[in-house]
N, C-alpha and C positions, 0 to 999 in steps of 0.2 A: 529307608525305614519301612518296616512291615506293620500291618495291623495284627490283631491277635490270630485271625484266621491264617494269614500269611506266615506267621511265626510257626504255627502248628504244621503248615504245609512244608516248610523248609526242613523241619525235623523229620517229617515222613519221607522226604527225598533222601535223607540220610539213614533211613531204615529204623527210625525211632518214633514210636507212636506215643503221643502225649494224651493224658486224660484232660478233660476240660479244666480241672482245677490246676494241673501242672502248666497247661498252656496259658492260663490267666496269670499265674504267678511269674512265669518266665517273661511274659510280655510286660508285666508291671516292673520287673527288676531290670529289664534291658531297654525299656521304652521303644521296643521294636527296632533298635539299632542293629543292623545286620552283623557288624563286627562283634558286638557283644553276644549276639545269638550264636555266632560261630564259635566263640570261646566257650559258651555253655555246652555246645555240641561236643567240642574236644574234651572238655572236662567230664562229660557223661561217658564218652567212649573209654576214658582212662579209669574212671572210678565207679561207673554204674549209677551215679547220682548227680543231682544238680546242686550248685552252690549259689543259692539265691541271695545270700547276705553279702557276697563279695562284690567290690567295685571292679571297674575294668582293669585297673592296675593289678589288683590281687588275682584276677582271673588270668591275666597274662603271665604272672609269676607261676601260678599253679598249673595252668593248662599248657604253657609253652616252655618257659625258662627252666623250671625245675626238672623237665624231662630231657634237657639237652646234656650232652657230654661237655666236659671242660673245653675241648677243642671247638665244638660248635658254639658254645657261649662266647669264647674269645673271638671267633670269627664274626658273629653277629654284632658284638660290641664294636668291633673294628669297622665293619662296613656300614654301621648305622649312621656314621657321619657323612656318608655319601648319599646323594639323592637317588642314584642308581649306579650300577656297577656291572662290569663284564666279568666273565670267569677269570680272565687274565688279571684284572685288577684285584679280584678277591684273593688270588694266589699271592700277588705282590704284598697285599696287606698282611698276609700270614708269613711273609718272608720265605715262600716256597716257589718252586718252579711250576707246580700244579696243585690243585686243591685236593686235600685228603678225601678218601672215599666217604667218610662220615659226613663231611661238609656237602659233598655232591648229593648224598642221600637227603640231607636237610633241604637243600635247594629244590630237589625234585618233589619231595613229599609234603612240604609245609603248605598249609592253607593260607599262610600270611606272607608268602614270598611269591611274587609274580614274575614270570619270564616272558619277555617280548622277543619272539624269535626273529622278527624282521630287523630288529636293532641289536640282537644278541645281548640284551640287557636284562638284569634282574632288578627288581625294586621291592622294597619292604613295605608292607601295609603300614599306614600311618599310625594305627593303634599300637602295633608292635614297635615301630620305630621310635615313637614318643617314649615308650617305656624304656627302651634301650638307651636312648639319649639321656633320659632322666637318671638312670643308673650310672651312666658314664660320668655325668657331671656331679651327682650327689655322692657317689660311693667310691669312685676310682681316685687314687692319689694322683697328684699333678704329674709326676714323672710318667705314669702309665698313660694319662691323657695325651701328654706331649708325644709319647711314642706312637700313639694311634694317629695323631695329626701328621706326624712326619711320614708315617706309612701311607696315609691318605694322599699326601703331597707327592710321594714317589709313585703311587698308583695312578694319580692324575697325569703326572709327567710321562709315565710309560704309555699312556693312551693319547699323548699329544695335547692334553688339556692343561696348557701351561698357566693360564690365568687361574684356573681352579687350584692347581698345585701351589701357586703363589699365595693364594688366600689361606690355605692350610699352613704353609710355612710361616706366614705372617703371624698366625696365632701363637707360634712358639718363638717368634722373634729371630728367626734364622735368615737374616738379610743376605748373607753370603750365598746360601742355597737358592734364594730367590733370584739374585743377580747372575747366578750360574745357569739359570734356565735359558734355553735357546730362543729367546724372544727375537722377533724381527719386526720391522715397521709394518710389513704386509700382514703378519699374523695379528698384531694389535689393532690394526685398522679393521680387520674382519671381526674382531671381538668387541668393538666399541659399543654395540647395541646391548650385549650381554653383560660385559664388565666395563662399567663406566670409567672414564679416565680419572675420576676422583681417586680411585684406588692407586693409580700410578702416581698421582700428585702426593698422596699420603705417604707412599713409600719414599719419595724423594725428600719429603719433609722430615720423616722420622728416622730414616737410615743414617747411621753415623757417616760423616763426611769421609773419614779415612776408608770406610768400606766402599762407598761409592767410587772413590778414586782408584780402587783396585780393579774396577770394571769400566774403563773409559768407553769401550764400544757400546756397552749397554746404556751409558749416559747419553750417547749420541741417539740411540733408539728412543729413549725416554724423552730426550730433548725435543724431538719432532712431535711426539704425541702431546706433551704438555703445551707446546706452542700451538698446535692445531686445535686444541680444545680450550685454549684461552687461559691456561694456568701459567701466567707470565712470571710470577715470583719464582715458581719452581723451575721454569725454563731458564731464567736468568741465573739461578743458583747452579744449575748444571753447566751452563756456559762458563761460569766463574771457576768451577771445579775442573773443567776440561783445560782451561788456561793454566791452572795450577799444576796439573799433571804434565802439560807440555813444557812448563818452565822449570819443573823440579828435576832432581837427579833420578837415575834409574828409569823405571817404566818401560815402555815399548822399545824394541830395537830401532836403529835409525830408519829402516825402511817403513816400519809400522808407525813410527813417530811422524814421518812425513805424511803418510796417509791420514793419520789422525788429525794432523794440523789442517790438512785440506778439508776434511769432513767438518772440523770445528768452524773453520772460516765460512763454509757453506751454510752451516746451521745458524751461525750468527748473522749472516747476510739475510737469510730468510726471516729471522726474527726482526731485523731492522726494517725490512719491507712491511712486515705485519704491523709493527709499531707506527710506522709512517702512515699506513692506511688508517689506523685508529685515530691518529692525530688529525688527519684531513677530515675524517668523518665527524669528529667532534667540533671542528672549526666552523 
């Protein structure tokens, strides 16, 4: 936040000299909030005047959104669901191999998009991001939102962010796509601090059983995670479904079935050890 003098100084840095009356009115309308001041600067560059009656949402609309091409608007709406994104993820969200030149120009020139060269990441300023997300949820039809969430899941998966991908795919209820992600026990252990095991337990509870049974090796992975984090009901459900897969027709070929049976026996043995330890602790 700036005071009135700092507000006038920021305008001067942009080559705009304010009268005392203009500086007072802009400070009063923005409260000295830097983002709102920047929006007034952009509006002045475009129109040669200030819009002191507009709120922040209206300023974003007039100073940024209305000046974008349809491709740029579609891009910003799509990536707004991500906290940050790489150039590759941005291209994936658009369904392209590379970002169009007009999008690269937007990323290069916008005052409200920041690039972190050490991480090769772009991030959208909170003021613009809030406006974009509001538009996405208030004005976009559900099929369009679902398409964006699916694209975000694919973009996260392309970057090896499988937990993030799962969260987006969960929003659209695509459990098959979630269980097709290449989760491993090692990966999930590394992600426990960021993505709590509650999400995994929720997937096990809500995913249809017939869908889970199509992915027995993923049930093994989730079984160890739910067991280690104390979600015993979900762990026992997975063990029961694994036994169903092993007892039923079809499923894995004989060699894979033998391997799956061994993995299931090991998973259940570890569960029995944990349960025994709990009983002794309570005794």
